[in-house]
Each structure stands twice: as C-alpha cells, then as structure tokens.
N, C-alpha and C positions, 0 to 999 in steps of 0.2 A: 267294640275298644277302636280299631286302627282307623275304622269310615271314623268316629267319630274325633275322632286327633287329626284326620287329617284334612276335615274341616273346619277345626280349631285355629288348623296352621292357616287352615288357607282365609278362614275372617282375619287372622294377627302378622298376617304382612303386607298388609296397603298402609296397613299403622306405622311398621316399622319400617317400611320406605318410606317416608309419605314426612316419618317425623323423628325420627330412631337415628334412619341414616344421616338426613339431611344436618341436624342439629354436630352429629358424630362427625361429621369430614369439614362443618367453620370450622369446629375447635382447633381440629388438627394439621387444617390447611393455616388457620391463622396462626394458633402458640405453635404449632409442629413446628412449619415450615417457615412461617413468616412472612409469608404472602398480605399483602393489603384485602380493607375490610370489606369492598366493595370485590375484589375477587373470590377470597374466598365466601363469602354470598351467592356470587354470581355460580360456581363453580358446583355450592352445595347444593343449588336447584335444579343441576341437572337430571339427577336421579330423578325425581319425582316425578319432573317430564320426562322422563324415558318410561318411565315406568306406563304412562296415560297412556303414551304415543304407543305404544306395547304394546297391550290392550284392548282399543281397538283394530291392530295388526290380527291376533290371536284369534280375535271372535269373530275377524271377517266382516264386519258389521260397526255402521259409522253410529257410535251412540252418541250423543245426538250435547250429553253430559259433559262424558269424557273428553269430546274434541273441541267442549268450548273449553276446560278449565286449563286444558295442552297449550290453547292458544292463549288464553290470561296468561301461563305459565310464560310461558315463547316475548310475548311482547312486553311482557312486563322484566325480564333480565334484560332486552335488547333496548327499555324506555334509560331503565338500569345506570345501563355502560352507555347508552348516551348524554344522560344529566350526570353522570359520576359524582351519586346520591346514595351512599346506602343505604338511607333510612325509607326513600323512597323505590329500593331492594328490597325492605322489608314489608312499608307499607301496600305494596303488587299483591301482596299473598293474598289482602283480605278483601282484592278485588274479584278476584273467584266468589268469594263467597256472599260479598253484598252485589255479583250479577246473577248465583243463581239462588240468592232469595228471593230478589225482586222476579227472577223468573216464576219461582215457585209462588209467592204470589197473585200477580200477576195471571197467573194457571190457571189458580181458582175462582178467578173476577170473573173469569171468562167462559165457567164453567166444568171444566178438565184439570183440577188440580194433579201437577204432574211427581206428589212423590206416592202416589196411587199407586203408578206399572212396577214402583218398589217392595211395597209394600202385599199388594196384593197376593204374592207365593208364596208369604207368609202366614197367613191365612187362611188359605184357599187349601192349600200344603198337596196340590195336584189331584187331590180328589172332582169326582164329577160329582158328585150329589151338592159338593162346596160350593164347584163352580157353580151351580144351577142356581141354587140359594144365594149364588152372590147377583146373577144378573136379575132375580128375582125383584131382591132388596131392594138393587143399586134402580131398580125403574120402580119399586113402590112404594118404598117407604124412605120417610125425609130425614128421618132419624138418622137412618146411616146416611144416606148425601150427607148429613149435617157431621158428622162425626168422621165422615171420608173428608170433606173440610175443612175437619181442624187442625185433621192428621199434621195436614202440608203447613196452617197458615201457623204454628207454633214450630214448622223449618223454617217455615222463611219470615217470621217473625227472627229465629235464635240467631240463625244465618249472618241477619244483617247486626242485629247488638254486637254480635262475635269483629263485622269487620267494623265499626266503629269504634271500639275497644283498642282489636290492635293496630289500628290509622292512631291513637290518641294515641297510644303506647312508642307504636316505632319515632312518634316525632316530640315524646317530652321524656322516654326514657334512656336512655346508654342502651348503643347497638349493641351487645355485648349482654345486657340484661334481658331484652327482646328478643335477641334468634331464639333463647326457652322459653321466656315466657309466654309468648305468641303459641309457641306450641302446647305452651299448658291450657291454652286461653279455649285454644281450637278442641282438645282435647275434655275440659270442661265442657265445654260448647255442646260437643256431638253426644254426651253423658246426661246433659237434660235435655236436647232435643228430643230424645229415645225414652225415658222416661217420662216427660210431660205428654208427649204427641205418643205415646202407647198407654196413657192414662185417662185424656182425655180422646184421643180417635180412635189405634189399634185394637186395644183393652174391649169398648163397650160393640169396638165393629163385628169383633170374633166372637162377644159372646152372643148374639145377632146370629150370627150367622151357623150355629151350635144351636140356635134356640126354634130358625128358623129348617137346617137340615131336618132335626126332628122333628118337625111336625109334619114337615112334607112327605117323611119317609112312609113309602108301603110300609100296610099294616101284613103282620109276618101272619101269614096263619094257624088256623088252630091247629093246633096234636091228638082228634080222641084219644086217653088214655086208653089202654085195655085195661079191662079190674078183672 
C-alpha cells in the first residue's frame, strides 16, 4: 500500500508543480501582491523551469526532452520580458507542445518513434520474457510496428492541436482567463492523448506481447502422477 501511495504521489507531483503552482502563483502575485500581469506571468513560470532543470541534475543524465522544455521555457520568458507582451508569454507555453509534437512526428517519419522509449517500460514491466517478445515482434511483426507508430503519431497530433488552441486563446481571450484555461486545455489534451494512444497503440501492442510471450514460453514438463 505504501509503495502504491508513493507511486501515486510521484506521478501527481509534476502535474501539481507544472499546473497548480503556476496558476496559484499568478493570481497571488497579480491580485494579492499587486504586481503587473507580465511580472506575475514571468515569476509563475519559474517553478516549472526549475523543476525541469532539477530533474536533469538529479538524474545525472541529459534528457533531450527535458532539456528542450527547459530551454524553450527560458527563451520564452526572456523573449516575453524583452517584448513586454503578456500574451506572448502565454503563447510561449504552446511552443513546448509544438516543438515536441513536430519532433515526435519527424521521428515517426524517420522510423524511430520517439514515444516508444516512454511506453516500452510500461508494457515490458521489467520481465525478460516480454523484453524478448518485444524484440521479436519489433523485428518481425508489421502490425506491432504500425501500432508503435500510431502511438507516437497520436501524441504528435494532440500536442500540435494543443499548441494551436493555446495560441488562439492567448490572443483572443483575456489574459486572466487564459492563465487557467491554458492549463485546462493542457490537461484535457494529455487525457485525450493517453486514451486514444492506448486504444490504437499501447493496447494492441500489449495484447501482441502477451500472446507472443505465451506462444514462445517453454513447455512445462509433464509430471507423471502416481496412481
């Protein structure tokens, strides 16, 4: 029970830091402390950027995606302050989605779906027989590879769609509205991506893995029963 609770907390922590904290900080700074809209947006963006940077330091490895998100955040904040436009600062959040979404689609076109690295551990579950089944299916099953590509394509398309929605909202809706609505769009987009990619990609791949594991499992020796 303790392990499951810790796992849930670990999964919720990034969502809280990236969504709840920035929204709360924005309204506290703007309405509570009376700072300008631009200042409130800039300071509320610091926490997610620090979290991303800390994850790189903590893991002692340079995660390409984490580093990309961090750079886009920093560049967006600096650009927004130079331009002095709070709407640009809101729109810069969609820059992460667009860059990552395009990167995912390009990786699919190159035959190396980017999202596979994040999906595989969930399907293999650290089992050697599933790891072997994955290797066999990836090398010999066209259906498995298609499902693998579909998983990444769904994420790429959803992220690009999120980008368009948030940019349109940033320049057509009041800034105060878009601060919380942008986060809602992000959360809903992630939920849609999880559901759809699971249905058309991860789900079929999991079933094929299970079937392949069972098919290639060593036969159990028959034990003669004494009568």
